[in-house]
N, C-alpha and C positions, 0 to 999 in steps of 0.2 A: 339339750333341750332345742336350743333355736337352730341348729343345725337339721335335725330331722322334719322341723316345722316348716322352715325355709326350702327344704329340699320338696316337700310336698308343694308348698307355694308355688315353687317355679315349675312344677310339672305342667304338662300340656294337656293332659289325659287323668282320669280318676274313675275307678272303677265303685258303684256306692251299691249299698244294699237297701231294702225297703224301709226300713224305718229310718234310714237317713234320708230318703227321697220325702217322707212324709213330715219329718221334722224341719227340715229347710222349707217346704211348703207352707206348713203352719207359722214358722217365723217369717214368711215374706221374703226368704234369701233365694229361691230357687233360681230366678232369673238373674241374679248377680252370680250366682255360682256358672251359671251358664254361659255368662259373658265372658267367665274367666278361666273354664275348662271345658274341654270335651269330655262329657260324661258318659260313659259306658255302664249299661245293664243288661245282666243275663236274662233270657227269656223267662225264667222263673221269676225274677223279681218283678217283671212285667205282669205275669200273671197273678201274683199276691197283690200289687201295687193296685190293680185295677178291680179286682174283685172285691176288694173293701165298701166299694158303693158309698162313699163320702166325698165330701167337696174337694179334698186333696186328690182323690182319684180320678176326679173330672180334671182338674188342672193337670194333673201328669199324662192322663190320655192324649189332651189336647198337645203338650210338649212332646209325646212319643210320635203322635200322627202329624206334626210339623218337621220332623226330623231333629229336635232340639237335642232329644235323648237319644243316642244309639242303642238298640237293642241286638244282641249276639243271640241270634235263635237257635244256635248250635249249642247252646247250654241252657237247659231245661230240667234240671234235677232237684229233688228236694231233699233236706232243706236249701233254700236259693243261696242262703249264707256260703254253702261249699262251692257253688258256682262261681261266687264272687271270688273268692280264694283261687280257684281253677284259673279264671282270667288275669288276676294281678300277678299270680306267681309264671303262669305261662308266658305273657306279655310284659312283665317287669313295670306293672302300672302300679301307683299307688292306689291303697283301697280305704275306704271311708265305710267301717262297720261299728255297730254297737253292741253287735250280741258276744256275751262274756266268754263264749267257747271259742270264737273265732278271734276274738283278740288274745286268748291264750295261746292259741296257734300260732297266731302270728307273733307274737313276742319268741315264741317257740323255736320257730322256721325263719326269726329275722327279716318278716316281711315287712316292707314300708306300708304303714298305716296310720290312720288317726280315728277319731270318733266325731259324732256330730257336733259336740260343743265346740270342737277346735274350729268348725268352718268359720264363724264370723272373725275369727282369729287371723284365717287365712285370708279372709276376705279384706281384714285391716292392713294386712302385708302387702295386697295388692292395690290399695287405696279406694278401695269400694266401700268402705264403712269409716267412718272417724271413730276414735277410741270411747267415746260414751256409747255411740251405737254397738259398738262391738260389744262392750260390758252389759248391756240392755238385752243384745241377742244370745250371749251367752247364757245368760241367766234365765231368759225365756227357755232355752232350749233345756237346759237342766231341770228346771222346773215341771216340764212337760214329759220329760223322759223318766226312765228308771235306772238312774244312773248312782253308783254306791259312793261314799263317801271319799274313797282314793280320788275318783274322777273329779269331784267337785273342790277338793284339795288342790289336785294338779292344776284344775282351770284357774285356781287362783293364784298360784305359783307362776301360770303362763301370763295372766294378766298383769300381776306386780312387775313382772319381766319387761313386758312392752309398754307398761304405763306412761314410760317418759319420752316416747319414740313421736 
């Protein structure tokens, strides 16, 4: 478990999906993520993110306009998750996705990935959150999202593993 997590944590670049951007923005973590990684999204994720018309869309639009999130314009097919996979595979970039179909594909194809609830743990490993904040943010993301019991149980295991650090 730690090897994969630490490999993603040590990466310099991540490709992320729409739901991930929204969870990170709602949890107040998007700026910390952008301090740690160069974040890439396909044009299709940008389109999905900005058409929602909510406060997260406003924040994301500003970050995109400021160049803090890189948009790959040559990737604009739907569903957007497929573009995330294309970038991750084509460039060997870890991906952060929550879509069950894509998670299954990532396991099958051995693509390096994780999901939104793991981001606070990655930030903890980069000394951007203390452990108490990490637990709080993991739980916040789990409560807001549509994550199954398997993801919730896995996150409990991860948090228990890192508790003593």
